[in-house]
FIKOLZA-1660 file (N, C-alpha, C; in steps of 0.1 Angstrom, whole numbers, plus 5000, padded with zeros to 4 digits):
% residues 108
   i   px   py   pz ch aa at
   1 2283 3443 5617  A  X  N
   1 2275 3431 5613  A  X CA
   1 2265 3427 5624  A  X  C
   2 2264 3435 5634  A  X  N
   2 2254 3433 5645  A  X CA
   2 2257 3421 5654  A  X  C
   3 2270 3418 5654  A  X  N
   3 2274 3407 5664  A  X CA
   3 2277 3413 5677  A  X  C
   4 2275 3406 5688  A  X  N
   4 2279 3411 5701  A  X CA
   4 2294 3409 5703  A  X  C
   5 2299 3414 5714  A  X  N
   5 2313 3413 5717  A  X CA
   5 2319 3399 5717  A  X  C
   6 2311 3390 5722  A  X  N
   6 2316 3376 5722  A  X CA
   6 2318 3370 5708  A  X  C
   7 2308 3372 5699  A  X  N
   7 2309 3368 5685  A  X CA
   7 2321 3374 5678  A  X  C
   8 2322 3388 5680  A  X  N
   8 2333 3395 5674  A  X CA
   8 2347 3390 5679  A  X  C
   9 2348 3387 5692  A  X  N
   9 2360 3381 5697  A  X CA
   9 2364 3368 5691  A  X  C
  10 2353 3359 5689  A  X  N
  10 2355 3346 5683  A  X CA
  10 2361 3348 5668  A  X  C
  11 2355 3357 5661  A  X  N
  11 2360 3360 5647  A  X CA
  11 2375 3365 5648  A  X  C
  12 2377 3375 5656  A  X  N
  12 2390 3381 5657  A  X CA
  12 2401 3371 5661  A  X  C
  13 2397 3362 5670  A  X  N
  13 2407 3351 5675  A  X CA
  13 2411 3343 5663  A  X  C
  14 2402 3339 5654  A  X  N
  14 2405 3332 5642  A  X CA
  14 2414 3340 5632  A  X  C
  15 2410 3352 5631  A  X  N
  15 2418 3361 5622  A  X CA
  15 2432 3362 5627  A  X  C
  16 2433 3363 5640  A  X  N
  16 2447 3365 5646  A  X CA
  16 2455 3353 5642  A  X  C
  17 2449 3341 5642  A  X  N
  17 2457 3329 5639  A  X CA
  17 2460 3328 5624  A  X  C
  18 2452 3334 5616  A  X  N
  18 2454 3334 5601  A  X CA
  18 2464 3345 5597  A  X  C
  19 2464 3356 5604  A  X  N
  19 2472 3368 5600  A  X CA
  19 2474 3376 5613  A  X  C
  20 2484 3373 5621  A  X  N
  20 2486 3379 5634  A  X CA
  20 2489 3394 5634  A  X  C
  21 2491 3399 5622  A  X  N
  21 2493 3414 5621  A  X CA
  21 2481 3421 5615  A  X  C
  22 2471 3413 5611  A  X  N
  22 2459 3419 5605  A  X CA
  22 2463 3427 5593  A  X  C
  23 2473 3423 5586  A  X  N
  23 2478 3430 5574  A  X CA
  23 2469 3426 5562  A  X  C
  24 2462 3435 5556  A  X  N
  24 2453 3431 5545  A  X CA
  24 2461 3427 5532  A  X  C
  25 2474 3430 5531  A  X  N
  25 2482 3426 5520  A  X CA
  25 2490 3414 5522  A  X  C
  26 2489 3407 5533  A  X  N
  26 2497 3396 5536  A  X CA
  26 2493 3384 5528  A  X  C
  27 2504 3378 5522  A  X  N
  27 2502 3365 5515  A  X CA
  27 2506 3354 5524  A  X  C
  28 2499 3343 5523  A  X  N
  28 2502 3331 5531  A  X CA
  28 2516 3326 5528  A  X  C
  29 2523 3322 5538  A  X  N
  29 2537 3316 5536  A  X CA
  29 2545 3323 5526  A  X  C
  30 2545 3337 5527  A  X  N
  30 2554 3345 5518  A  X CA
  30 2551 3342 5503  A  X  C
  31 2539 3342 5499  A  X  N
  31 2536 3341 5485  A  X CA
  31 2526 3330 5482  A  X  C
  32 2521 3323 5492  A  X  N
  32 2512 3312 5490  A  X CA
  32 2498 3317 5485  A  X  C
  33 2489 3308 5486  A  X  N
  33 2475 3311 5480  A  X CA
  33 2467 3320 5489  A  X  C
  34 2469 3319 5502  A  X  N
  34 2460 3327 5511  A  X CA
  34 2464 3342 5511  A  X  C
  35 2453 3350 5512  A  X  N
  35 2456 3365 5511  A  X CA
  35 2447 3372 5521  A  X  C
  36 2453 3382 5527  A  X  N
  36 2445 3392 5534  A  X CA
  36 2443 3388 5549  A  X  C
  37 2434 3395 5555  A  X  N
  37 2431 3394 5569  A  X CA
  37 2425 3380 5573  A  X  C
  38 2419 3374 5563  A  X  N
  38 2413 3360 5565  A  X CA
  38 2420 3350 5557  A  X  C
  39 2430 3353 5550  A  X  N
  39 2438 3344 5542  A  X CA
  39 2428 3336 5532  A  X  C
  40 2421 3344 5525  A  X  N
  40 2412 3339 5514  A  X CA
  40 2420 3331 5504  A  X  C
  41 2415 3320 5500  A  X  N
  41 2422 3312 5490  A  X CA
  41 2413 3308 5478  A  X  C
  42 2419 3304 5467  A  X  N
  42 2412 3299 5456  A  X CA
  42 2400 3308 5451  A  X  C
  43 2389 3302 5450  A  X  N
  43 2377 3309 5445  A  X CA
  43 2373 3320 5454  A  X  C
  44 2375 3318 5467  A  X  N
  44 2371 3328 5477  A  X CA
  44 2380 3340 5475  A  X  C
  45 2393 3338 5472  A  X  N
  45 2402 3350 5470  A  X CA
  45 2397 3357 5457  A  X  C
  46 2394 3350 5447  A  X  N
  46 2389 3356 5434  A  X CA
  46 2376 3363 5437  A  X  C
  47 2367 3358 5445  A  X  N
  47 2355 3364 5448  A  X CA
  47 2358 3377 5456  A  X  C
  48 2367 3377 5465  A  X  N
  48 2371 3389 5472  A  X CA
  48 2375 3400 5462  A  X  C
  49 2384 3397 5453  A  X  N
  49 2389 3407 5444  A  X CA
  49 2378 3412 5435  A  X  C
  50 2370 3403 5430  A  X  N
  50 2359 3407 5420  A  X CA
  50 2349 3415 5428  A  X  C
  51 2345 3411 5440  A  X  N
  51 2335 3418 5447  A  X CA
  51 2339 3432 5450  A  X  C
  52 2352 3434 5455  A  X  N
  52 2357 3447 5458  A  X CA
  52 2358 3456 5445  A  X  C
  53 2362 3450 5434  A  X  N
  53 2363 3458 5422  A  X CA
  53 2349 3462 5418  A  X  C
  54 2339 3454 5419  A  X  N
  54 2325 3457 5414  A  X CA
  54 2318 3466 5424  A  X  C
  55 2323 3468 5436  A  X  N
  55 2316 3476 5446  A  X CA
  55 2324 3488 5450  A  X  C
  56 2335 3491 5443  A  X  N
  56 2342 3504 5445  A  X CA
  56 2352 3503 5456  A  X  C
  57 2357 3491 5460  A  X  N
  57 2367 3489 5471  A  X CA
  57 2379 3484 5465  A  X  C
  58 2390 3486 5472  A  X  N
  58 2403 3480 5469  A  X CA
  58 2405 3467 5477  A  X  C
  59 2407 3456 5471  A  X  N
  59 2407 3443 5478  A  X CA
  59 2420 3442 5487  A  X  C
  60 2429 3451 5485  A  X  N
  60 2442 3451 5493  A  X CA
  60 2441 3460 5506  A  X  C
  61 2429 3465 5509  A  X  N
  61 2427 3474 5520  A  X CA
  61 2418 3467 5531  A  X  C
  62 2420 3471 5543  A  X  N
  62 2412 3466 5554  A  X CA
  62 2397 3469 5552  A  X  C
  63 2394 3481 5547  A  X  N
  63 2381 3485 5545  A  X CA
  63 2374 3475 5535  A  X  C
  64 2381 3473 5523  A  X  N
  64 2375 3465 5513  A  X CA
  64 2373 3450 5518  A  X  C
  65 2383 3445 5525  A  X  N
  65 2381 3431 5530  A  X CA
  65 2371 3430 5541  A  X  C
  66 2369 3440 5549  A  X  N
  66 2358 3439 5559  A  X CA
  66 2345 3440 5553  A  X  C
  67 2343 3449 5543  A  X  N
  67 2330 3449 5536  A  X CA
  67 2327 3436 5529  A  X  C
  68 2338 3430 5523  A  X  N
  68 2336 3417 5516  A  X CA
  68 2332 3406 5527  A  X  C
  69 2339 3407 5538  A  X  N
  69 2336 3397 5549  A  X CA
  69 2321 3398 5553  A  X  C
  70 2316 3410 5554  A  X  N
  70 2302 3412 5557  A  X CA
  70 2294 3406 5546  A  X  C
  71 2297 3409 5534  A  X  N
  71 2289 3404 5522  A  X CA
  71 2289 3388 5523  A  X  C
  72 2301 3383 5524  A  X  N
  72 2303 3368 5524  A  X CA
  72 2295 3362 5535  A  X  C
  73 2295 3368 5547  A  X  N
  73 2288 3362 5558  A  X CA
  73 2273 3363 5556  A  X  C
  74 2268 3373 5550  A  X  N
  74 2254 3375 5548  A  X CA
  74 2249 3368 5536  A  X  C
  75 2258 3361 5528  A  X  N
  75 2253 3354 5516  A  X CA
  75 2258 3340 5516  A  X  C
  76 2271 3337 5513  A  X  N
  76 2276 3324 5512  A  X CA
  76 2278 3317 5525  A  X  C
  77 2280 3325 5536  A  X  N
  77 2282 3319 5549  A  X CA
  77 2271 3322 5558  A  X  C
  78 2259 3322 5553  A  X  N
  78 2247 3327 5561  A  X CA
  78 2245 3318 5574  A  X  C
  79 2248 3305 5573  A  X  N
  79 2246 3297 5585  A  X CA
  79 2256 3301 5596  A  X  C
  80 2268 3305 5592  A  X  N
  80 2278 3310 5602  A  X CA
  80 2273 3323 5608  A  X  C
  81 2269 3332 5599  A  X  N
  81 2264 3345 5603  A  X CA
  81 2252 3343 5613  A  X  C
  82 2243 3335 5610  A  X  N
  82 2231 3333 5619  A  X CA
  82 2235 3327 5632  A  X  C
  83 2245 3318 5632  A  X  N
  83 2250 3312 5645  A  X CA
  83 2256 3323 5653  A  X  C
  84 2264 3331 5647  A  X  N
  84 2271 3341 5654  A  X CA
  84 2262 3352 5660  A  X  C
  85 2251 3354 5654  A  X  N
  85 2241 3363 5659  A  X CA
  85 2234 3357 5671  A  X  C
  86 2235 3344 5673  A  X  N
  86 2228 3338 5684  A  X CA
  86 2236 3335 5696  A  X  C
  87 2249 3336 5695  A  X  N
  87 2258 3333 5707  A  X CA
  87 2256 3343 5718  A  X  C
  88 2255 3338 5731  A  X  N
  88 2254 3347 5742  A  X CA
  88 2267 3355 5744  A  X  C
  89 2265 3367 5749  A  X  N
  89 2276 3376 5751  A  X CA
  89 2283 3373 5764  A  X  C
  90 2290 3361 5764  A  X  N
  90 2297 3356 5775  A  X CA
  90 2310 3350 5771  A  X  C
  91 2318 3347 5781  A  X  N
  91 2331 3340 5778  A  X CA
  91 2328 3327 5770  A  X  C
  92 2318 3320 5774  A  X  N
  92 2315 3307 5767  A  X CA
  92 2310 3310 5753  A  X  C
  93 2303 3321 5751  A  X  N
  93 2298 3325 5738  A  X CA
  93 2310 3328 5729  A  X  C
  94 2320 3335 5734  A  X  N
  94 2332 3338 5726  A  X CA
  94 2339 3325 5722  A  X  C
  95 2340 3316 5731  A  X  N
  95 2347 3303 5728  A  X CA
  95 2339 3296 5718  A  X  C
  96 2326 3295 5719  A  X  N
  96 2317 3288 5710  A  X CA
  96 2318 3295 5696  A  X  C
  97 2318 3308 5696  A  X  N
  97 2319 3315 5683  A  X CA
  97 2332 3312 5676  A  X  C
  98 2343 3312 5683  A  X  N
  98 2356 3309 5678  A  X CA
  98 2356 3295 5672  A  X  C
  99 2351 3286 5679  A  X  N
  99 2351 3272 5675  A  X CA
  99 2342 3270 5662  A  X  C
 100 2331 3276 5663  A  X  N
 100 2321 3275 5651  A  X CA
 100 2327 3281 5639  A  X  C
 101 2333 3293 5641  A  X  N
 101 2339 3300 5629  A  X CA
 101 2350 3292 5623  A  X  C
 102 2359 3286 5632  A  X  N
 102 2370 3278 5627  A  X CA
 102 2365 3266 5619  A  X  C
 103 2355 3259 5624  A  X  N
 103 2350 3247 5618  A  X CA
 103 2341 3249 5606  A  X  C
 104 2334 3260 5605  A  X  N
 104 2324 3263 5595  A  X CA
 104 2327 3274 5585  A  X  C
 105 2337 3283 5589  A  X  N
 105 2341 3294 5580  A  X CA
 105 2355 3292 5575  A  X  C
 106 2364 3289 5584  A  X  N
 106 2378 3287 5580  A  X CA
 106 2379 3273 5574  A  X  C
 107 2372 3263 5579  A  X  N
 107 2372 3250 5575  A  X CA
 107 2386 3244 5573  A  X  C
 108 2394 3243 5584  A  X  N
 108 2407 3238 5583  A  X CA
 108 2408 3224 5579  A  X  C
% end
């Protein structure tokens, strides 16, 4: 996705909190609404499944979810994508990327 290491670390830190095993088949709370490496819910989960089906990927795989993540960042989450492209490749950049991702992508 052309992110530097700091931005990638910020994303991965959030993913780790959502799904500490990075299991693409994990369901939130043993059967809840969240699904996959990013615990997609509701319409976003439906979008993951539809996008993967329409683009030749399996939504239950890491590959399919990463390609969807790229698509989602470059379309629906473009402001987050652009912010992550701008963070400096520093410890502070990683912290800022993690915080921004949490507040504007995860939206807890």
